[in-house]
N, C-alpha and C positions, 0 to 999 in steps of 0.2 A: 552477845552471846559469847561464852568463854570458849577457848580453844578446845577445852575437853568436851564440851557439848558439841562442837563441830564434828565430833567422831561419827556422828549420825547423819552428816550432811547428804552423803550419797543416797541413804535410804529415803530421807526426807524429799529428795528431788523427785521421787517417784510418785508422791502422794497424789499429785494431780491426775496423773495417768491411771492412778488406782482407785480414785474416787468412786466410779461406777461400781467396781467390784466390791468396795466396802459398803456402798449403799444397798447393793443387791443382797449382800450377806446378812443385812439387817431387815430385809423383808420388802424392800422397794423393788420395782421392776428392773429387770436387767436387759429388757429388749431394747436394741438399738432404734426400733421403729416407735417406741413408746414416747409420746410427747411429753409426759411428765418427766421421764428420765432425762431427755435432752434438756429440758428446761432446768432440772436440777444440776446437771453437769455445767451448763453455761453459767448459771447463777454462782457456782462454786468458785470461778475465776474472773468474772467480769468486774468485780470490785465496785468501788464507790464512784459515782458519776461527779467528777470535779468540775465539769464545764460551766456551771453556775457562778463559780468563784471569781471575783473580779480583781483587777490589779489595785494594789494599795499603793499609791503614789509616795507616800511617806516611808513605807518599808522599802520600796524599791530605790529610793534616794539614799538609803543606808548602806546599800551594798556597793562595794568597791568596783571601779570599772574593770578590773582584772577578771571579774566574774560575769558582770551584766553586759560587758562590751560586746559579746558576741550573739547576745540575745538568747543564750542556752545556759541552762542549769545542768552541769555534767556531774552525774551521781555514779559512783562505783558500788556494786553490791554483789554478794555471792548468792546467785538465784537458784539456792539448793535447799532452802529452809522454809517450807510451808509452815503456817500461812503468811509468815513475814515477807518473804521474798523467793519466788519460785517461777518457773515457766508455765505458761498456759498449755493447753491442749496441742497447740501448733509447734511445741518445742521451741519457740523463738521469742514470744512476747513475755516480758517480765510482768509478774502480777503479785498481789499480796499486800498487806497493810502498810508495809513500808514503801511500797511503790505507789501506792494511792497517797501516801503523805508526802512524797517527793512531787507528785503531780499538784497537790494542794499548795505546796510551798512555791513551786515554779509559778503557778496561777497568781499567788499574791504578789510576786515580784515582776509579773508581766513577762515571764520568761518561758521558753520551750523546755520542758523536762526531757533529759536525754540519760536513761538508766543503762549502764553498761555492765555486763556480766563480767566477773572477776573472780580469782581465787580469793578465799578470805583473807589470808595473811598478806596478800599483795595490795590491799586497799589503803590501808593506813599509810605506808610508805609513799603512796602515790597521791594522797590528798594534798592539793595546792599545786600540783604539777599536771598530772593526767586527769585528775577528778577535781571539781570544785569542793565537793564535800563527798563524805562517805555514809551511806545509810544502810546498814547490814546487821541489825541486831547486835551492835557492839555494847557489851557491858562496860561499865565504867570501872577501870582498875587504875591503881597508881603508876604501873608501868606504861600503860596507854596514855595516861595524862602527860607523861614525860615527852610523848611523841606528837600529840594532836591536843587541841582543845575540844571540849565536848559540850553539846547542848542536850539536855534530857528531854526525852519524849514518851517514855514507856517504863514499865517495870515488869520483870518476869522472874518466876521462880520454879518450883516443882509443884505438881498437882496431882492429887489421887483422884480416880474417876470410878464410879460405880454405876450399875443400872439404876435408871430413875426411880426414886423412892427408897433405894437401897434396901431391896427386899431381903438380902441376906443379912442385914444388920452388921456391917462390916465396921470395925472400929479401927481406923488406921494406925492408932497408937499401940494396937496389939494385933499383928498379922501371923503370929504363929499358928500353924495348921492351915492357913488360908492359901488359895490360888492366886498368885500375883503375877501379872503380866507386865513385862518391860521390854524396852527395845535394846538389843544387843549393842554392848560398848558404850552405853551412856553412863552418866553419872548417877542416875536413878538406879540402874541395875546394880552399881557398886553399893549404893546404900541399901538396897534390898538384900544384897548377899551379906552385908554387915548385920542387918537385922535378924537374917537367918541364923547366923552365927551366934546372936545373942539368945535367940529362942532356944537352940540347943545346948548352950551353956547354962541356961536356967532350967534345963530339964523338960522343956516343953517340946511340942511337936514342931517339926521345921516347916519353913515356908515352902510350898510348892511353886517355885519360881519358873514361869513360863517366859523364855526369852526368844524374842523373834527379831529379824533383821529388818523387817518392815514395821513402821508405825501402824499402818493400816491393818497388818495382822494382829497387833497388839490390841487395837480398837475393837476388832471383830471378835477377839477372844472374850472380852467381857459382855459386848452386846449379844453374843450368842450363848452365853452361859458357861463356856468353856473355862473362864477365869473368873474369880469374884471381883477383881479390883485391877485397875492398871495405874501405873506411876509414870508421868512424863513432864516435859517442860510445859509451863502453864500456858503459853499460846498454842502450843501443839495440841495440849488437852482441850483447850476451848474450841479449837477449829475441829476436833473430832467430834465434840459434842454437837457441834452445829451440822456437821456433815452427816451425821447419823439420825437426823430428824428429832434431836432431843430425846432419843432413846437412852442416853447417859445423863449423868450429872456429876458435877465436882462434888467431892467429899471434904468438908472441912476447909480450913484456910490454906492459902498457897504458903509453901515452905522456901526458905532461903531466897526470899525476893531481893533483887538487886536492880538498879536503873540501867537503863538502855539509853544510848545518846547518839546523836549526830556528831560525826568525826569533822573536825575543821582544822585547817593548817594552823600550827601552833603560833601563836603571837598574832594571829589575824583577828584583831579585836572587832574590827568593824563587821566582819562577816559573822562572827560569833553573836554579837549583839542584834545584828539583823535577823538571824535564824531564831534567836531566843524570842524576840517579839513576835516574829511570824508564827512560831509554834504556839506561842501563848495566845494570839489572836485566834487561831483555829480551835483552841481549848475554850476559849471564852465564847465564842459564837455558836459552839455545838457542832462544828464540821468535824474535828477530831473525834468526838464520841461516835458519830455516824459512821466514820471510817472503821472505827474499832468494832462497832456492832455489826458492820457488814461481814467481818470475818470471824465473828464469835470470840473476840479476845478483849472485850471491855473490862475484864477483871483486871487488866494490865494498865489501866487508865491511871493517869496522874493529873493533877490539877495545877501545877505549876512547873513551867520549863526553867531549868536551871543551868547557868554556865559553870563547867567544871565543878561539881559538887564533890563533896569529901568521898574518898574511896578507902576501902579496906586494903 
């Protein structure tokens, strides 16, 4: 994730708590005693079961003693960005597809996973000292590559979302005169504001921009018909689609896609190579895809884990 995208971190942190509201607004039961509602709430944060993943002795042997010596894989993450990393309903337990990936990697190395909540900008400086690695939706940039080494595991961009079947026949390339929902302070809001200016400059009807502080409100706007379409980060959009029982669907291809990666201490070649092979094994044996499917973010899947890819 870019620092600009993190503007929405506080709002994203409330997504787990707001899940029941979001689902109720889309027609599911909001009764606390309803068993199906309880089940939906639990399934939204329980994640993928990694207990069947066995230690790979060859991979474990690749890790330096500085990491595996204490039997714990210490990971720093900013738990405010659902569905990648956020806190469960208890307000304490880290969950999300990045957290599941952490558990899977730890299992491959025969280590106990330890995910620690930290502020986003404090993680990279602490990798190699406080944390063994950082997994927190880090997009690969030239600046970050000067501070840490990276192993890619995901890709993310921006996605348009409409009601399933696109009943309003929305064309994302021409949103003039349409009702577009976005989360306040995001890069997507900036882009829609620019598109609105372009519409007006061309003498067309402006875009009815519905800006909300919470992504749950953005999602509900489209699901309820208040807005025609919403625009959000790809994993956030995928999670919203899953949480609303497939009431919604993505429209068109993802925009502005960039790789996300695990942050590793700069120059720690052994750990970088071990992580690359461990991630690749999860990709090859299907575990990686199952983790992403659990959270509704399979559109961000990649098939090759790379060390320090080229960055813009």
